[in-house]
Structure formats: C-alpha cells, structure tokens
Backbone as a ProteinNet text record, in pm:
[ID]
protein_1_A
[PRIMARY]
XXXXXXXXXXXXXXXXXXXXXXXXXXXXXXXXXXXXXXXXXXXXXXXXXXXXXXXXXXXXXXXXXXXXXXXXXXXXXXXXXXXXXXXXXXXXXXXXXXXXXXX
[TERTIARY]
2.5	71.8	209	308.1	444.4	476.2	584.3	633.4	673.7	723.7	763.5	641.1	530.8	407.4	365.5	378.2	343.7	433	560.3	650.4	604.2	562.9	512.9	388.3	292.8	168	196.1	281.6	312.6	383.2	473.1	542	442.2	347.4	243.8	160.6	126.6	48.5	128.4	255.6	340.3	369.7	380.4	411.3	284.8	171.5	42.6	37.1	16.2	5.9	-106.6	-227.5	-344.9	-356.8	-321.3	-335.6	-232.7	-120.6	-18.3	47.3	52.7	115.7	266.9	321.4	465.3	503.7	593.9	636.1	689.9	663.2	700	848	935.9	1079.9	1117.8	1057.3	1084.5	1033.6	916.1	860	950	1000.8	1092.5	1218.3	1273.2	1392.3	1363.1	1244	1207.6	1197.4	1157.7	1138.4	1264.9	1353.5	1463.6	1543.4	1605.6	1692.7	1789.8	1790.6	1880.2	1804.7	1679.4	1597.9	1646.7	1620.8	1653.4	1560.8	1618.3	1542.2	1438.6	1476.9	1383.5	1266.8	1295.1	1189	1094.5	1149.1	1065.4	970	1021.3	936.8	826.9	862.2	763.8	653.8	692.2	593.2	504.6	564.6	485.9	382.9	426.7	337.7	236.6	277	191.1	107	150.7	78.8	19.8	104.5	59.8	-40.3	-12	-102.1	-235.1	-244.9	-371.7	-461.1	-408.3	-488.3	-594.5	-716.6	-826.8	-812.4	-728.7	-712.6	-586.6	-514	-394.5	-427.2	-394.3	-424.7	-294.4	-287.5	-174.3	-227	-168.3	-198.4	-67.2	-73	50	144.2	91.2	173.4	238.2	187.6	245.4	143.1	180.7	102.4	63.3	-61	-105.2	-226.7	-255.6	-379.5	-469.1	-585.3	-672	-715.6	-756.2	-794.7	-926.4	-1010.3	-1142.8	-1139.6	-1243.2	-1251.7	-1255	-1325.1	-1332.8	-1194.7	-1112.8	-977.8	-893.1	-906.5	-828.3	-871.5	-1001.2	-1048.8	-996.5	-1004.1	-952.2	-803.3	-727.3	-583.1	-554.5	-628	-607.9	-637	-745.6	-780.2	-675	-626.2	-521.8	-395.6	-357.3	-238.1	-255	-374.5	-400.8	-381.3	-425	-417.2	-278	-206	-80.8	45.7	32.7	151.1	128.9	232.6	223.9	198.5	165.9	139.8	18.3	25.5	-89.8	-191.1	-313.1	-422.1	-392.9	-331.5	-302	-206.7	-105.7	-9.6	-77.9	-160.5	-232.1	-326.5	-401.4	-498.2	-428.3	-313.5	-239.4	-182.2	-167.8	-108	-211.8	-323.1	-427.5	-533.8	-526	-604.3	-753.3	-797.8	-939.2	-1020	-960.4	-1033.6	-1143.4	-1257.3	-1363.3	-1314.1	-1371.8	-1330.8	-1339.8	-1437.9	-1456.2	-1384.9	-1296.3	-1220.3	-1127	-1111.4	-1156.6	-1293	-1357.1	-1485.7	-1595	-1575.3	-1678.5	-1691.2	-1613.5	-1610.7	-1745.7
-1272.1	-1172.7	-1148.5	-1130.3	-1115.3	-971.1	-956.8	-823.1	-746	-817.7	-751.4	-693.3	-765.8	-713.1	-585.8	-584.8	-465.3	-347.7	-374.3	-266.9	-209.1	-296.5	-249.4	-162.5	-210.3	-135.5	-1.9	-0.7	125.1	221.1	169.3	255.6	312.9	232.4	284	391.4	369.7	469.3	598.1	587	704.8	779	707.8	769.6	814.6	793.6	825.7	974	1002.8	1141.3	1147.1	1167.1	1171.4	1045.2	932.9	805.1	781.1	852.4	837.4	700	629	496.9	504.5	402	386.6	264.4	279.6	162.9	52.6	-72	-186.1	-185.9	-163.3	-164.9	-55	62.1	171.3	135.7	75.6	35.1	-68.2	-161.9	-262.9	-195.9	-99.6	-27.6	49.3	108.4	184.8	96.4	-28.1	-120.6	-201.4	-211.4	-307.4	-316.9	-211.8	-224.2	-338.2	-433.3	-549.3	-674.9	-658.3	-773.4	-832	-959.9	-1029.1	-980.9	-938.1	-881.6	-981	-1106.5	-1207.6	-1229.3	-1225.4	-1240.6	-1120.7	-1001.8	-882	-892.4	-936	-952.3	-1054.4	-1165.5	-1268.9	-1214.9	-1145.3	-1091.3	-988.4	-902.3	-802	-869.7	-967.3	-1032.8	-1126.3	-1199.5	-1303	-1254.8	-1150.1	-1104.5	-964.8	-869.1	-729	-703.9	-751.7	-725.5	-799.4	-894.2	-963.4	-888.3	-786.1	-709.9	-629.8	-625.3	-560.9	-409.9	-347.1	-201.8	-158	-252.2	-221	-244.3	-145.7	-151.3	-144.5	-223.8	-215.4	-182.1	-79.4	-42.8	-44.9	-10.8	-5.1	104.1	200.2	308.5	274	173	136.5	84.4	87.1	29.4	141.7	136.1	242.6	200.1	279.6	268.7	379	346.3	448.7	552.8	668.2	779.4	762	672.5	660.7	625.4	669.2	644.3	494.9	416.7	272.5	208.1	243.1	186.6	229.8	354.8	403.2	335.3	314.4	244.4	100.8	32.7	-104.7	-108.5	-15.7	-10.7	18.6	111.9	147	28.7	-40.3	-157.1	-266.2	-286.1	-386.3	-348.5	-221.5	-176.5	-192.5	-167.5	-186	-331.6	-423.7	-566.4	-624.9	-573.5	-635.9	-568.8	-449	-375.7	-324.4	-264.7	-201.4	-51.3	-3.1	140	180.8	299	344.3	413	424	480.1	622.3	703.2	841.8	848.6	764.7	761.5	718.6	616.7	568.7	676.3	737.9	840.3	961	998.4	1112.3	1082	955.4	915.5	894.7	833.4	804.9	914.6	1007	1130.9	1114.8	1005.4	989.6	915.7	893.6	825.5	916.5	858.6	940.4	1005.6	1118.4	1190.9	1105.5	1016.6	936.3	800.5	781.1	656.6	655.1	546.9	411	377.3	468.5	437.9	411.1	452	437.7	296.2	203.7	66.2	3.9
525	445.6	508.6	426.6	475.3	515	591.7	627	502.3	402.5	278.2	209.1	208.1	148.6	220.5	352.7	430.1	391.5	365	320.6	187.2	96.5	-33	-15.4	62.9	81.3	148.3	249.4	317.1	222.2	140.7	43.8	-55.4	-102.8	-193.1	-124.4	0.5	74.4	92.2	125.4	147.2	17.4	-92.2	-221.4	-292.5	-230.1	-290.1	-324.7	-449.6	-495.9	-597	-547	-633.2	-716.7	-658.9	-726.7	-835.1	-829.3	-932.6	-924.3	-1035.8	-1037.1	-1016.9	-955.5	-939.9	-1022.7	-1120.9	-1198.7	-1106.6	-1142.2	-1057.8	-1020.7	-1116.6	-1087.3	-988.9	-1003	-909.4	-769.9	-763	-634.4	-566.9	-643.1	-588.5	-534.7	-608.7	-561.4	-432.7	-423.2	-303.7	-179.5	-199	-87.7	-59.1	-155.3	-154.7	-25.4	18.8	135.7	114.9	207.2	195.9	152.8	112	71.6	-61.1	-79.9	-203.3	-315.3	-426.1	-538	-592.1	-608.1	-659.2	-562.9	-433.3	-333.2	-337	-356.6	-367.3	-486.1	-598.7	-717.9	-690.4	-626.6	-595.4	-503.8	-399	-304.9	-373.7	-453.5	-525.2	-614.9	-692.7	-788.6	-722.6	-620	-561.6	-443	-374.7	-256	-273.5	-306.4	-309.3	-420.8	-540.3	-652.7	-640	-547.9	-522.1	-423.5	-359.1	-263.2	-337.5	-286.1	-358.9	-374	-294.4	-300	-374.5	-431.8	-510.8	-657.4	-740	-883.1	-962	-1068.4	-1160.3	-1298.7	-1359.5	-1497.5	-1574.8	-1701.1	-1780.5	-1729.8	-1653.7	-1599.3	-1465.9	-1397.3	-1268.8	-1169.9	-1043.2	-934.2	-839.1	-787.5	-697.9	-617.1	-515.7	-439.8	-494	-549.5	-607.6	-504.1	-553.8	-467.7	-395.5	-435.8	-375.9	-228.2	-157.6	-14.3	17.2	-62.9	-37.1	-38.5	-137.8	-147	-28.1	13.5	127.3	257	274.1	393.7	394.1	280.4	272.3	303	245	269.8	416.8	474.8	615.4	706.8	680.4	762.5	748.3	626.1	603	680.4	673.9	745.8	896.9	949.2	1092.9	1133	1047.5	1079	1056.9	959.5	916.7	969.3	1028.6	1074.6	1216.3	1270.8	1402.5	1391.5	1273	1255.9	1338.1	1399	1476.5	1385.3	1434.1	1354.3	1307.8	1393.6	1357.6	1238.5	1238	1127.1	998.3	1006.6	887.9	836.5	927	886.6	825	878.2	824	685.9	653.7	526.4	417	450.2	351	357.7	266	272	248.7	195.2	162.5	269.6	384.5	491.5	545.9	586.9	646	775.6	809.8	930.3	1055.9	1061.2	1181.7	1176.6	1077.1	1074.2	1193.5	1265.3	1240.8	1300.5	1366.6	1428.2	1326.1	1200.9	1098	1044.5	1096.8	1045.3	1049.4
[MASK]
+++++++++++++++++++++++++++++++++++++++++++++++++++++++++++++++++++++++++++++++++++++++++++++++++++++++

C-alpha cells in the first residue's frame, strides 16, 4: 500500500463524523497537497476503495461507524503508518476500550 493510500485513510478517519461520506473530489482536494491529481485518483480508485473498511456510496466515501470497521481501519493504520496507538485510538471512536490488546 502506498503512502498516498495512507493519507487517504487517515483523512477519512480524521474527517469521520458519524460515518458521514466525503465526496471523492472533496477527499482528493483534502489529500492533494503537492501530489499529482491523476495519481491521487488512481490510488483512491485502485487502492483505497479496495480496502474492506472503506465504503463508497452515491453520497461519498467513508469508514462506517461499526466497531469492526474501526478495528480494521486501526489495524491497517498501525501496519501502514507511523501513527502511534494513542493517536489512532483517539481518532477512531468505535474501538473497544482494550484496543489494541483485544486483537
């Protein structure tokens, strides 16, 4: 998984508001920085949307509110980024109290 995919997942986790979808174009703008727009679209479509905890509907893209999705997202972030457990846990509100020990 690419660093760009990790940026998308982290942005979805940070923008998480009761599972509210973020339209794809808005999500790309939020992640853009100095990245190539075409590359961002490719990563979103080919990598991020294939993740089991990321959902796309006609309203946008999001991480669902369920605990299972949050645990999957948290574990993915632990493996793919340098984020510490406390930061991840503070961001994904549906994690079990004993996460990450509950694995």
